[in-house]
C-alpha positions in Angstrom: 23.5 57.0 53.5 23.9 56.0 50.2 27.3 54.9 50.7 26.3 52.7 53.6 23.4 51.3 51.5 26.0 50.5 48.7 28.6 48.9 51.1 26.0 47.0 52.4 24.5 45.4 49.3 28.1 44.8 48.3 28.9 43.0 51.4 25.4 40.8 50.9 26.1 40.1 47.2 29.7 38.8 48.3 28.1 36.4 50.8 25.4 35.3 48.5 28.3 34.6 45.7 30.2 32.2 48.4 27.0 30.7 49.3 26.0 29.7 45.7 29.6 28.6 45.2 29.1 26.4 48.4 25.9 24.9 47.0 27.5 24.3 43.6 30.1 22.4 45.4 27.5 20.2 47.3 25.8 18.9 43.8 27.1 15.6 42.0 28.9 16.5 38.9 27.6 15.3 35.5 28.6 15.9 31.8 26.2 17.8 29.9 23.5 15.9 28.2 24.1 15.2 24.7 21.2 14.7 22.3 20.8 12.9 19.0 17.5 12.1 17.4 17.9 8.4 19.0 18.9 9.0 22.6 20.3 11.2 25.3 23.6 10.4 27.0 25.2 11.6 29.9 28.0 10.4 32.5 26.7 10.6 36.0 28.4 9.9 39.6 26.9 9.3 43.2 29.8 11.4 44.6 29.8 15.3 43.9 33.5 15.4 44.3 36.7 13.3 45.2 36.8 12.8 49.0 40.0 13.0 50.7 41.9 9.6 50.3 39.2 8.4 47.9 40.4 5.8 45.8 37.5 5.2 43.6 34.3 6.8 42.2 30.9 5.1 41.6 29.3 6.3 38.2 27.6 5.5 35.5 27.1 5.9 31.8 23.2 7.2 31.5 21.5 6.7 28.2 17.9 7.5 27.8 16.8 6.0 24.5 13.9 7.7 22.5 10.7 5.3 21.8 11.4 2.8 19.2 15.2 2.8 19.5 17.6 0.1 21.2 20.9 -0.7 21.9 22.7 -3.7 22.6 24.3 -6.0 25.4 27.9 -7.2 25.5 27.0 -10.1 23.5 24.1 -8.6 21.1 23.9 -11.3 18.5 25.2 -11.1 14.9 23.0 -7.9 14.2 24.4 -5.7 16.9 27.6 -4.0 18.2 27.9 -3.5 22.2 28.8 -0.1 23.5 32.3 0.9 24.3 34.0 3.5 25.9 37.5 4.8 25.5 39.1 7.0 28.6 42.5 7.9 27.0 42.1 11.8 27.5 40.9 11.6 31.1 43.0 12.8 33.9 43.8 11.2 37.3 41.9 7.7 36.0 43.8 4.6 36.4 41.0 2.2 34.9 37.3 1.9 34.6 35.2 -1.1 35.3 32.3 -1.2 32.8 29.5 -3.3 34.4 26.5 -4.6 32.0 22.9 -4.9 33.8 20.9 -7.8 32.6 19.4 -7.3 28.9 15.9 -7.7 27.5 15.2 -9.8 24.3 13.8 -8.1 21.2 13.9 -9.0 17.4 15.6 -7.2 14.7 15.5 -8.3 11.0 14.2 -11.7 12.2 16.8 -12.7 14.5 16.6 -12.8 18.2 18.8 -10.1 19.9 19.6 -8.9 23.4 19.7 -5.1 24.7 18.1 -2.3 26.1 15.3 0.1 25.5 13.8 3.0 27.4 17.0 3.9 29.6 19.7 2.0 31.0 22.7 2.9 33.2 26.1 1.2 32.7 27.4 1.2 36.2 31.3 2.2 36.6 34.0 1.9 38.8 36.4 4.5 38.5 39.9 3.8 39.8 42.2 6.9 40.4 46.0 7.2 40.0 46.2 9.8 42.8 43.5 9.1 45.7 42.0 12.1 46.9 42.9 14.4 43.8 40.6 15.9 41.3 39.8 13.9 38.5 38.7 15.0 34.8 36.6 12.2 33.0 36.7 12.4 29.2 34.5 9.6 27.8 34.5 8.8 24.0 31.4 6.3 23.7 30.7 4.4 20.5 27.6 2.5 20.4 24.8 1.2 17.7 20.9 2.2 17.8 18.4 0.6 15.9 15.2 1.2 14.9 13.9 0.4 11.7 17.6 1.2 10.8 20.6 1.1 12.7 23.0 3.9 13.1 26.3 4.0 14.8 26.8 6.9 17.2 30.1 8.2 18.5 29.4 10.6 21.3 32.1 12.5 23.6 31.4 13.2 27.4 33.3 15.1 29.6 33.3 15.6 33.7 35.1 17.4 36.1 35.4 16.0 39.6 36.9 18.5 42.0 37.7 17.5 45.8 34.8 17.2 47.6 32.7 14.6 50.1 29.4 15.4 49.3 26.7 12.5 48.1 24.1 12.9 45.3 21.3 10.8 46.4 19.4 10.7 43.2 22.0 9.4 41.1 23.4 7.1 43.6 20.1 5.5 43.8 20.1 5.2 39.8 23.4 3.8 39.6 22.6 1.4 42.7 19.2 0.3 40.7 21.1 -0.8 37.6 24.1 -2.3 39.8 21.4 -4.5 41.0 20.4 -5.6 37.5 24.1 -6.8 36.8 24.1 -10.5 37.0 25.4 -12.4 40.0 27.6 -15.4 39.7 25.4 -18.3 39.7 27.8 -20.5 41.6 27.5 -18.2 44.6 24.0 -16.6 44.2 22.4 -19.4 46.3 19.6 -19.7 43.7 21.0 -21.8 41.2 21.4 -25.7 42.1 22.7 -27.0 38.6 22.8 -26.1 35.2 23.4 -28.0 31.8 23.9 -27.4 28.0 23.9 -29.3 25.0 24.8 -28.2 21.4 24.1 -31.0 18.4 26.8 -32.1 16.4 25.4 -29.9 13.6 25.2 -26.6 15.7 21.5 -26.4 14.8 20.2 -26.3 18.4 21.3 -25.2 22.1 19.2 -27.0 24.8 19.7 -25.8 28.3 18.3 -27.2 31.6 18.7 -25.9 35.1 17.2 -25.8 38.6 16.3 -22.9 40.8 15.9 -23.2 44.7 12.8 -21.1 44.1 9.9 -21.1 41.9 10.4 -19.1 38.8 7.7 -17.0 37.6 8.3 -15.7 33.8 12.4 -16.8 33.3 14.1 -15.4 30.4 17.6 -16.9 29.1 20.5 -15.1 27.5 23.1 -17.4 25.9 26.5 -16.4 24.9 28.0 -18.6 22.3 30.9 -16.5 21.0 31.3 -14.2 18.0 29.1 -14.6 14.9 26.4 -17.0 16.6 22.9 -16.4 15.6 19.8 -17.7 17.6 16.1 -18.0 17.1 13.3 -17.7 19.2 13.5 -20.1 22.4 11.1 -22.6 23.5 10.6 -22.4 27.4 9.2 -25.3 29.4 9.0 -25.1 33.3 8.4 -28.6 35.6 8.8 -29.6 39.2 6.5 -26.7 40.7 8.5 -24.2 38.2 11.9 -24.9 39.7 13.2 -26.7 36.6 13.9 -24.5 33.5 14.0 -26.5 30.0 14.8 -24.0 27.3 15.9 -24.9 23.6 17.2 -22.5 21.0 17.5 -22.8 17.4 21.0 -22.2 16.0 20.7 -20.1 12.7 24.4 -19.7 12.2 27.6 -20.6 14.2 31.2 -21.0 13.2 33.0 -24.5 14.5 36.2 -22.4 14.8 34.7 -19.2 16.8 32.0 -21.2 19.0 32.8 -21.1 22.8 31.4 -22.8 25.7 28.2 -21.6 26.3 27.8 -18.5 29.0 24.1 -18.5 30.4 22.5 -15.3 32.0 19.2 -16.0 33.9 16.4 -13.4 34.5 13.3 -13.8 36.3 10.9 -11.8 38.9 11.4 -14.2 41.5 15.3 -14.1 41.5 18.2 -11.8 40.8 20.0 -11.9 37.5 22.6 -14.5 37.5 25.3 -15.9 35.1 26.9 -19.1 35.0 29.1 -21.5 33.0 26.6 -24.7 32.6 28.5 -28.2 32.4 28.2 -29.4 28.6 26.6 -32.5 28.1 26.7 -35.1 25.2 23.1 -36.1 25.7 20.1 -33.8 25.1 18.3 -33.0 28.6 14.6 -34.1 28.3 11.7 -31.5 28.5 9.7 -31.7 32.0 6.7 -32.4 29.7 5.7 -32.9 26.2 3.8 -30.3 24.2 0.9 -32.2 22.2 0.5 -30.8 18.8 -2.7 -29.0 18.3 -4.7 -30.7 15.5 -5.9 -28.1 12.9 -9.6 -27.9 12.5 -11.3 -29.6 9.5 -11.9 -26.4 7.6 -8.4 -25.3 7.5 -7.5 -28.9 6.6 -9.6 -29.0 3.8 -8.5 -25.5 2.5 -4.8 -26.7 2.6 -5.8 -29.5 0.7 -7.5 -27.6 -1.9 -4.4 -25.3 -2.2 -2.4 -28.2 -2.7 -4.6 -29.8 -5.5 -4.5 -26.2 -7.3 -0.6 -26.2 -6.8 -0.4 -29.4 -8.3 -2.5 -28.7 -10.9 -0.5 -25.5 -11.9 2.6 -27.7 -11.8 1.5 -29.2 -15.0 2.2 -25.8 -16.9 5.0 -24.6 -14.7 8.4 -24.5 -16.7 9.3 -27.9 -15.0 6.8 -29.1 -17.4 9.7 -28.9 -20.1 11.8 -31.8 -18.8 8.8 -34.2 -18.5 7.0 -33.1 -21.8 8.1 -36.0 -23.7 6.8 -38.5 -21.0 3.4 -36.9 -21.1 3.5 -36.9 -24.9 4.4 -40.5 -25.0 1.6 -41.5 -22.6 -0.8 -39.8 -24.9 0.8 -41.4 -28.1 0.6 -44.8 -26.8 -2.8 -44.8 -26.3 -3.8 -44.3 -29.8 -5.7 -47.0 -31.7 -6.3 -49.1 -28.0 -9.9 -49.6 -27.0 -11.6 -46.9 -25.0 -11.3 -49.3 -21.6 -7.6 -50.0 -22.5 -7.0 -46.1 -22.7 -8.9 -45.5 -19.5 -6.8 -48.0 -17.9 -3.5 -46.7 -19.4 -4.4 -43.0 -18.1 -5.6 -44.3 -14.8 -2.1 -46.3 -14.4 -0.3 -43.3 -15.3 -2.3 -41.4 -12.6 -1.6 -44.1 -10.0 2.1 -43.8 -11.0 2.0 -40.1 -9.9 0.0 -40.7 -6.8 2.3 -43.8 -5.7 5.3 -41.4 -6.1 3.5 -38.6 -4.2 2.5 -40.9 -1.1 6.0 -42.1 -0.9 7.7 -39.0 -0.9 5.1 -38.0 1.9 6.1 -41.1 4.0 9.9 -40.4 3.3 9.6 -36.8 4.4 7.5 -37.8 7.7 10.1 -40.5 8.4 13.0 -38.0 7.9 11.2 -35.5 10.0 10.8 -37.7 12.8 14.3 -38.7 12.7 15.2 -34.9 13.1 16.5 -34.5 9.3 16.0 -31.4 7.1 12.8 -32.0 4.9 12.0 -29.9 1.9 10.1 -30.0 -1.5 12.7 -31.2 -4.4 15.3 -32.1 -2.1 15.8 -35.6 -3.5 17.7 -33.6 -6.4 20.6 -32.9 -3.8 21.4 -36.6 -3.7 24.0 -37.8 -6.3 22.7 -41.5 -6.2 19.0 -40.4 -7.1 20.5 -38.0 -10.2 22.6 -41.1 -11.5 19.1 -43.5 -11.2 17.2 -40.5 -13.0 20.2 -40.4 -15.5 19.7 -44.0 -16.0 16.2 -44.3 -16.6 15.9 -41.2 -18.8 18.9 -43.0 -21.2 16.9 -46.3 -21.1 13.8 -44.4 -21.8 15.4 -42.1 -24.9 17.0 -45.5 -26.3 13.8 -47.0 -26.4 12.5 -44.2 -28.5 15.4 -44.7 -30.7 15.0 -48.6 -31.0 18.5 -49.2 -29.8 17.1 -52.2 -27.6 16.4 -55.4 -28.7 16.1 -56.8 -25.2 16.3 -55.1 -22.0 19.2 -54.4 -19.8 18.5 -55.5 -16.8 15.8 -57.8 -17.2 13.3 -55.5 -14.9 14.0 -52.6 -16.8 13.6 -54.0 -19.9 9.8 -55.2 -19.3 8.9 -52.0 -17.4 10.8 -49.4 -19.3 11.2 -50.2 -23.0 8.0 -52.2 -23.7 5.9 -49.7 -21.9 2.3 -49.4 -23.6 2.8 -52.4 -25.7 0.3 -55.4 -24.8 -2.2 -55.5 -22.5 -0.1 -54.5 -19.4 -0.1 -51.1 -17.7 3.3 -51.3 -16.2 4.7 -48.8 -18.7 2.1 -46.3 -18.3 2.3 -46.5 -14.5 6.0 -45.9 -14.7 5.5 -42.8 -17.2 3.3 -41.2 -14.5 5.6 -41.9 -11.9 8.8 -40.7 -13.4 6.7 -37.5 -14.8 6.0 -36.7 -11.2 9.6 -37.3 -10.0 10.8 -35.0 -12.7 8.1 -32.2 -11.6 9.2 -32.0 -8.2 12.3 -30.0 -8.6 10.1 -26.6 -8.5 7.4 -25.0 -6.7 4.4 -23.3 -7.9 1.6 -20.8 -6.4 0.0 -22.1 -3.5 2.2 -25.1 -3.3 4.5 -23.4 -0.9 1.9 -22.6 1.8 0.3 -25.9 1.6 3.6 -27.8 1.9 4.8 -25.7 4.7 1.5 -26.6 6.7 2.0 -30.1 5.8 5.6 -30.3 7.1 4.9 -28.5 10.0 2.5 -30.8 11.0 1.3 -34.3 11.9 1.3 -37.4 9.9 -2.4 -37.3 8.8 -1.9 -33.6 7.7 1.2 -34.5 5.6 -0.8 -37.6 3.9 -3.8 -35.1 3.3 -2.0 -32.3 1.6 0.2 -34.5 -0.4 -2.8 -36.6 -1.6 -4.4 -33.2 -2.9 -1.0 -32.3 -4.5 -1.0 -35.7 -6.4 -4.8 -35.6 -7.5 -3.9 -32.0 -8.9 -0.7 -33.1 -10.7 -2.6 -36.4 -12.2 -5.6 -34.4 -12.8 -4.9 -34.2 -16.8 -4.6 -38.1 -16.7 -7.9 -38.3 -14.9 -9.6 -36.0 -17.6 -8.2 -38.3 -20.4 -9.5 -41.4 -18.7 -12.8 -39.6 -18.0 -13.2 -39.0 -22.0 -10.9 -41.3 -23.9 -12.3 -40.3 -26.8 -10.1 -37.3 -26.7 -7.3 -39.4 -27.8 -9.3 -40.3 -31.0 -8.6 -36.6 -32.1 -4.9 -37.5 -32.8 -4.0 -37.8 -36.6 -4.0 -41.2 -38.2 -1.0 -42.9 -37.6 1.8 -42.3 -40.3 5.4 -40.9 -40.8 4.6 -38.1 -38.3 4.8 -40.8 -35.4 8.3 -41.7 -36.2 9.2 -38.1 -36.4 7.4 -37.3 -33.3 9.2 -40.4 -31.5 12.3 -39.1 -32.7 11.7 -35.5 -31.1 10.5 -37.2 -28.2 13.8 -39.0 -27.6 15.7 -36.0 -28.2 13.6 -34.3 -25.3 14.5 -37.2 -23.1 18.5 -36.9 -24.1 18.3 -33.0 -23.1 16.5 -34.2 -19.9 19.1 -36.6 -19.2 21.8 -34.1 -19.9 20.1 -31.5 -17.5 20.3 -34.1 -14.7 23.9 -34.9 -15.3 24.6 -31.3 -15.4 23.0 -31.1 -12.1 25.1 -33.9 -10.9 28.3 -31.9 -11.5 27.1 -29.2 -8.7 26.3 -32.0 -6.5 28.8 -34.5 -6.5 31.8 -33.1 -8.7 33.2 -33.8 -12.0 34.6 -37.0 -11.3 31.3 -38.4 -10.5 29.9 -36.9 -13.7 32.5 -38.5 -16.0 32.0 -41.7 -14.2 28.5 -42.0 -14.6 28.8 -40.8 -18.4 31.4 -43.1 -19.3 29.3 -46.1 -17.6 26.1 -45.1 -19.4 27.8 -45.1 -23.0 29.2 -48.8 -22.3 25.7 -49.5 -21.2 24.2 -48.4 -24.6 26.9 -49.5 -26.7 26.7 -52.9 -25.0 22.8 -53.2 -25.2 22.5 -52.2 -29.1 25.6 -54.4 -30.0 24.5 -57.3 -32.4 27.5 -59.5 -31.4 26.9 -60.0 -28.0 24.5 -62.7 -26.7 21.5 -62.0 -24.8 22.6 -63.5 -21.5 25.8 -61.3 -22.0 23.7 -58.5 -22.5 21.8 -59.0 -19.5 24.7 -59.5 -17.0 26.8 -56.8 -18.4 24.0 -54.4 -18.3 23.0 -55.5 -15.0 26.5 -55.0 -13.8 26.9 -51.5 -15.4 23.7 -50.3 -14.1 24.7 -51.2 -10.7 27.9 -49.3 -11.2 26.0 -46.1 -12.6 24.2 -45.9 -9.1 27.5 -46.6 -7.1 29.7 -44.2 -8.9 28.7 -41.0 -7.4 29.5 -42.3 -4.1 32.5 -44.1 -5.0 34.1 -41.7 -7.2 33.1 -38.6 -5.7 35.1 -35.5 -5.7 36.9 -33.3 -8.2 35.9 -29.9 -9.4 32.3 -28.8 -8.3 31.7 -26.9 -11.5 29.6 -23.6 -11.0 26.8 -24.4 -13.1 24.8 -21.2 -12.5 26.2 -19.9 -15.8 27.9 -16.3 -16.4 26.0 -14.1 -14.1 24.6 -10.6 -15.2 23.9 -9.1 -12.0 26.8 -9.0 -9.3 25.7 -11.9 -7.2 27.2 -12.2 -3.7 27.3 -14.9 -1.5 24.4 -15.6 0.8 25.1 -14.5 4.4 22.0 -14.4 6.6 23.8 -12.1 9.4 25.0 -9.6 6.4 21.5 -9.2 5.3 20.9 -7.4 8.8 24.1 -5.6 8.6 23.4 -4.1 5.2 19.7 -3.3 6.1 21.0 -1.4 9.2 23.0 0.9 6.9 20.1 1.8 4.8 20.9 -0.9 2.0 18.3 -3.0 0.1 19.1 -6.6 -0.1 17.1 -8.9 -2.7 17.7 -12.7 -1.9 17.4 -15.6 -4.4 17.4 -19.0 -3.2 17.9 -21.1 -6.2 19.4 -24.5 -7.2 20.8 -26.2 -10.7 17.8 -28.5 -10.7 15.0 -25.7 -10.3 13.8 -25.0 -13.7 11.3 -22.2 -12.4 14.3 -20.9 -10.8 15.9 -20.5 -14.0 12.8 -19.1 -15.7 12.4 -16.5 -13.1 16.1 -15.2 -13.8 15.8 -15.2 -17.7 12.5 -13.7 -17.8 12.4 -11.3 -15.3 15.7 -10.9 -13.2 17.9 -10.4 -16.1 15.7 -8.5 -18.4 14.6 -4.5 -18.0 13.7 -2.9 -16.1 14.4 -5.5 -13.3 18.2 -5.8 -14.3 18.7 -1.7 -13.9 16.8 -1.7 -10.6 18.9 -4.5 -9.0 22.1 -3.3 -10.5 21.6 0.2 -8.6 24.5 0.6 -6.2 22.0 0.9 -2.9 20.9 -2.4 -3.7 23.0 -5.8 -2.9 22.0 -8.9 -4.6 22.4 -12.0 -2.6 22.3 -15.6 -4.2 21.9 -19.0 -1.9 22.8 -22.2 -3.9 20.7 -24.9 -2.5 21.9 -27.4 -5.5 23.9 -29.1 -2.6 22.3 -29.7 0.9 22.9 -26.6 3.3 21.7 -26.6 6.9 22.1 -22.6 6.5 19.6 -22.3 3.6 17.4 -24.9 5.1 17.0 -23.1 8.3 16.6 -19.7 6.5 13.7 -21.1 4.3 12.0 -22.7 7.4 12.1 -19.6 8.9 9.6 -18.4 6.7 7.5 -21.5 6.6 9.0 -22.3 3.2 10.5 -26.0 2.3 11.1 -25.6 -1.3 12.2 -23.0 -4.1 12.1 -20.9 -5.8 12.6 -18.2 -3.1 13.0 -14.5 -3.3 12.8 -11.8 -0.7 13.3 -8.2 -0.5 14.9 -6.4 2.6 15.4 -2.8 3.5 14.6 0.3 5.8 11.0 -0.2 4.9 11.0 -4.0 5.3 13.5 -5.5 8.1 12.0 -8.4 8.5 11.7 -9.1 4.5 8.9 -9.2 2.0 8.6 -13.0 0.2 7.9 -12.7 -3.5 5.8 -15.2 -5.0 7.1 -18.5 -6.8 6.7 -16.7 -10.3 8.4 -13.6 -10.4 6.8 -10.4 -12.3 8.7 -7.2 -13.0 6.0 -5.1 -11.4 5.9 -7.3 -8.1 9.9 -6.8 -7.9 9.6 -3.2 -8.6 7.0 -2.4 -5.9 8.8 -4.6 -3.8 11.9 -2.4 -3.8 10.0 0.8 -3.6 8.2 -0.3 -0.3 11.6 -1.6 1.1 13.1 1.6 0.6 10.5 3.8 2.7 11.3 4.4 6.2 9.7 6.4 8.8 13.0 6.9 10.7 15.2 10.0 10.1 19.1 9.2 9.6 21.0 10.0 12.6 24.0 12.3 12.8 27.2 11.3 14.4 28.9 13.7 17.0 32.2 14.9 15.8 35.2 13.7 17.4 36.5 17.2 17.8 37.7 18.4 21.3 35.4 21.4 20.7 32.5 19.1 21.2 33.5 18.2 25.0 31.0 20.1 27.2 31.4 20.4 31.2 28.5 21.5 33.4 27.3 20.8 36.9 23.7 19.8 37.5 21.1 22.4 38.6 
């Protein structure tokens, strides 16, 4: 009896084993899931095996991204790296077609990027070498996953497909779902009627216009311009019953040698995703409607005007005051001994000079903004003709202090510049204020950056009001002296000290002129510098000569003054000497895209936007950046110091500053895993601010990810249960 029972049980076990084997042959094969702190990855197939005479297999690379993590599309932008797969160790695999579902838009490190979050299946079409024969898939997947940090992953997956004819419905439906998200050809989709693209000559913006056969709901557009192209946040406008779509992208960086004709992918709930190559046009498409600027409320406008006033007031005691100190002292000195009404008039004239310059600057910036030019605070110091003019004026002022001129050369400059303050006229006082305001503009001040950014981003009336507040703040010391002219009487009685003071003031003006000429080297080159210095030398020699008649001085001086202004344009070129001095810190060249790549590797990046004409920038460097304890902190191997030189005009730097609502310098920012979008520092740096910023930028709530070994031992094969 026991023998019969044993035999029956044994037969039943064999039957169950064969039944289990048959069931396993009827399930879809899949690689074992490989899990990292950021994702779970596997290979899936719609077939459970290779059917007789089958030539292709439908599969998918299945990525399940954990919350907060993302990976990238085929055109990821400058920050990311698209996934790639190698099949070199696979058996019975001829080639694999890798499809890309339409991406989503997300922002990383302040730059728009395209990719995936949650889960994604990349559909695969696997062509077999031997139709109907078993296949062994061995995939080496390389991808970049990003959260607060970016970590490259290398994951190895293996999948064996025996002979079989079954279908796995869940896997097939998942693959089909993401296959439907792969963009269709826009020309044959039936949804796209036309598409045009415009890129301006400076590579600063991409404008796209397209028309759909159906009304769009919430469209998104993903342009591809080639390797290294970085785009900002787009502006969308729909028209013609939502069938016409107009989109404008700011281009943050693009290389003329690498840029390609745009390839556009469009997604929307109303239509399947489509990709197409638009017609590139020379005229920018007109948006379907204009967006009226929303006027800020009165409270905000008053607040910004007050900030501008405070910024202008502080500007009087910023390091920028050093080049204009001689002008301010001379304005005070010239009032000694005058009637109180004349003193009031003189200081009010100086204040008027400041206001006229500020209003003129506001008008100029408004016009340039309307014409589409880059605008900013202090950008006039990037113009070599302006620098030559300032050098000419300062040399004339200095020569007047030293008593070299008997008559003016040219006549207008003699009357207005060299005899300022003499007689009853106020033209000299006016010009003193005018030029002191000009020389004060290379630098920013606390509160000033916020107010200027608000003004330049707003309407013409906003610019006027904010710049008026700035001018009043800058001229406020003159207003005080005009209100209380008796303060001038506190000066010592006239004597030999006045001659000594005039000599000192003249030397300060000479030093200021040397500073302006030093800037000219960086802006226009050494040839322009030598030409201007030579012409100024002849001008001084001619004007101080006693052998030349007055008419000769007038004619020759006028000619030389004109040549001074023309020479930076006519004789430009030569070596553009690096005038930033011998760096103590190991500064690397500014590269906006490199910031993101460095931060993605866990590095800290300290960015310094500076210029030769920015005195506050120099003060920050000497007093903070190149002194302990900041010097040692920034010299750490984990920190990359990056310097952007704005001495000469740079669209890349201008767009970078505008991205933070800034239009002037100094500008400093710290990036790191704890501050991927950057922490902006104040205009006047302090050691504590930088050290605390570096400490905060190091923090990250994301654990570093481990990368899978590439050894064959990590290949794992299993069957779906």
